[in-house]
N, C-alpha and C positions, 0 to 999 in steps of 0.2 A: 617415329620421323614422320613429319606432315607427308600425307600422300598424295599433294597436288602436285600438278605436272610443273616441272621447272620450265620458266619462260625461255623462248629461244634466245639465242645471244643475237646481237646486232651483227651487221657485216664487217668483217675484218679485214683492215688496211695494215699493210706492215709497210713503214717507211725507212730508207736509208739516209741518213742526214747529218751534218754538222749541228752542234750544239750551238745555240745563239743565247747568250746569258741576258741580253737586254729582251729576249721575248718577241723582237718583230720578225724575224725570218726563220730560216731552218727548221730544226727540229720542233722547236718550239710553236713556230708558225704552223707546222703540217698537224701537229696534235691538236692545238686548238682548232683549225679548220675541219679535221675529220670529224673529231667529237661533236661541233656545231651541227654538222649536217647527219649525225645519227649511226654514225660508224664507231666501231671499237678500235682504238690506235694500238698497233705494237710499233715499237721503234728498236732500230739499231743505230749505235752511235758511232759516225764514220770519222769525227773530227771533234776536237774542242777548240773554241775560239776564243779570242780576247777581241771584244767588240763593242760597240756603243750604237745610237742610233746615227752617229757621223760617220763611221766607217770601221774596219776590220785592221788591227794592228798586228795579230800573230793567230796563225793556225799551229794546230798540233795534232798530226794524224794518229788515229788509233792503228794500233797494229793489226795487221790484215788477219792473223790467226784468232785474235779476239773478235773481229768483225764477224769472220766465219762462225765461231762458236756461237755469239749472239743470235745469230739468224737460223742456223740450224736446229738451237735449242727450241726456239720459238716455233720454227715449221714443222717439229717432230711433235709439237704438243697442240697446236691450235691449227683449224683451216684457215688459210688466207684467201681472201677475194681478189686483192690488187696489190700489186707493188707499186711504191712511189719512191722515185729517187732525187736527190737533190746533189748537195756537194757530198763528193765521196772522199776527199783527204789525199789520196794517193794512187798512183797507178796499181801498185800491189791489192790496194782495197777493190779498184775498178777489176781487175782480173779475176780476185778470188768471188767477188760478187757475181760476175759472169758466170763462173762455174758453177755457183747456187742456182741460178735461175734455169741454166739448162737441164736442172734436175726437175723444174717445175714449169712445163711448157705450156701448161694450160692456163697460167694464172695471167693476166693483162698486166701491162707494165707501162706506168705515164712517168717519163724522164724529163726532168727538168735540169738543162744543162746549166748549173751555175757556174760561170767562168769568172765573174770579178762581181766586187760589190757596187753599190749604188753611187759609191764615190770614186770608183776606177780601181780600187786595191785587187790585184791580181789574185784569184781565187785556184786556178787550175794550170798548170805547166803544158807546153807541148805534147809531152809525153803523154799526160792523163787525157788530154783533147784527143789524141790519135787512139788512145784505148776505149774513151766513150764511142767514138765513129766505129771502130773496128771490132770491138767486143759486145758492146750493149745494144748499139743501133740496131742491128740485125733482131734483135730480142725486143724490141720496142713497140709497142701498140700506139702509142702517141707521143710525140717528142714535143714541147713547149719551148721554144727558144724564142727571145725577143730577137729584132732584126740585128742587132749588134752580135748577139751570140751565135746567130743563124751565119753570118758572113765569117765570124772568126771559126766554127765548126768547120767551114770549107777552105780556110785558109791551106790545109794541107793537102786539100784535094784539087788544086787548080788544074786547069786545062788550058787550050790552047784558044779557048774563045776570050781569054780576058781575064783580069784579075779579078778577085770577089768584091773588091770595093764596088764596081761597076755593075755588078750583079742585080738584076731585079728581084724583089722579093717572090716573085712566080719562080724565077730561075732558082733562087735559092731553096725555095720549098721542093722543087722537082730534083734537086742534086741531093738535098738529104733524104728524100724518098728513095733515091737510088742506093743509099747506103743501107736500106733495109728497113727503115720506119712504115709501120703500115698508115700512120696519119702524122701529119706535122700541122700543129696551130701555130701560125707566125703571128706574133703580136707586135703592133705597130706603136708603141708607146714612144721609141725613140726615133721614128721617122718625122721629118719636116712637114708634118701635114695638119690642116685645121682641127681635124678630129682623127680619134684614133682608130684605126681600123684593124680587125683581128681576123684572120684568114684559115681556114680549115682546110686542108688538101689531102687525098687519101691517094694511094698509091695506084689503085686502079680506077679511080673516080675522078680526078683531078680537083678542082675547086669544089669542095661540098657546102661551106657557107661562108658567108662575109657578114661580121657584126661591127657597127659602127657606133663609137663612143664618143660623147663628150669629154674634151680634155679637161681634169680637174687640175685647179691650181697647187703649187706644192710638188714636193717629191717623196715618194711613198718607201719604205724599207718593209720589204718582205711580199710585194704586190705578186710576184712570180710563183713564189713558194705558193701562196694562197691559191692562185689560180689552177697551178697544177693537183694541189692535194685537193681542191674541190671537185676537179676532173675524176680524181680517184676515188673520191667518196661517191659520186653519183654512179660511177661503173659498178663500183661494189654493190651498189642498191638496186642493180640491173638494167639501168638504162643504157642507150647504145651509144657510140663515141659522139655522133651529131648531137643526140639529146643532152648529154653529160656536158659535151663542150659548152651549150648555149645556157644550161642552167648554171654552169660553173662560172661562166662569165657575169652573168647577173648576181651572183652570190658576190663576187669579188667587186663589181661595181658598187654594190650597197655597201661593203666591206668598207671601201676605200671612201667612200662619201661619207661615212659615219667615224672615218678615221681621226687620231687623236694625236698631238705631239707632245709627249710626256718628256723629251729631252731638248737638247741644243742641236740635234739633228734633224731628222727626215722625220716624217710622220709615219704613224703605224696603222694599219688596216686594223679596224673592230671587228674582230670575226664573230663577235655574240651582239652584233647590232640589233638582232631580234629580241634578245633580253633586255637590252636598254631603250627598248621602245623606239628605234629609229626606223621601223616598217620593214618592208619586205617579208618574201615567205621563203622557205627552204626550196620549194619545189615549183621556183619562177619558171 
């Protein structure tokens, strides 16, 4: 046997997500993003989808017992640095995943609340949304909704101050923090502004950082998955939340700028823009 010391493994991130056969979003986007930023990716499949770059036509949730078996088998074998979650498929999956996370309280969680496709196809019902708010948000290190997702998450938590359609993004962020998240990164892609403003809020810190980006032409499939997975990757590499959010936005911006349109629908981010010579660095 070769006596040389074995190399240390890269940081490990476990993602819970639905499979996207076109490779634009979901599990495939997570795996590409995490790998390109130097992490080893583990995956728990929560649902199978029939979709392309235009939209989602069918979702088949994986049985919750199978989801639990996938996760616990991996967690008993390898040390996970960060959890990342996307589309979970069913309220049963939300519940069983929350039970798993309670057993691993020291591992950060990046939660991307995938509620609809870019075309507007519904991917989560009201019961699932309630489960996200009640079971997973109190366990979440950083939540990464766009403005539409933020307001929909709060639909079931309306108070006497008015409806959620009229809430400012600052009010949305505070309400989401009140549900238990440590941080909320609100992305402004869907807001009617000249440039995109992404704002990070902390439970005890208020506004932590604002980042402003030029709007890119076209529509992108998987940009939210890419951003959340990039945050998870940088957290796994030991960066602070604020540092990880900054680096992940730069990575996502570069991948969108280098994006391509392989089909008849949306563009897909190029998560391997460095390899294809489009510039940028991993540690921007």
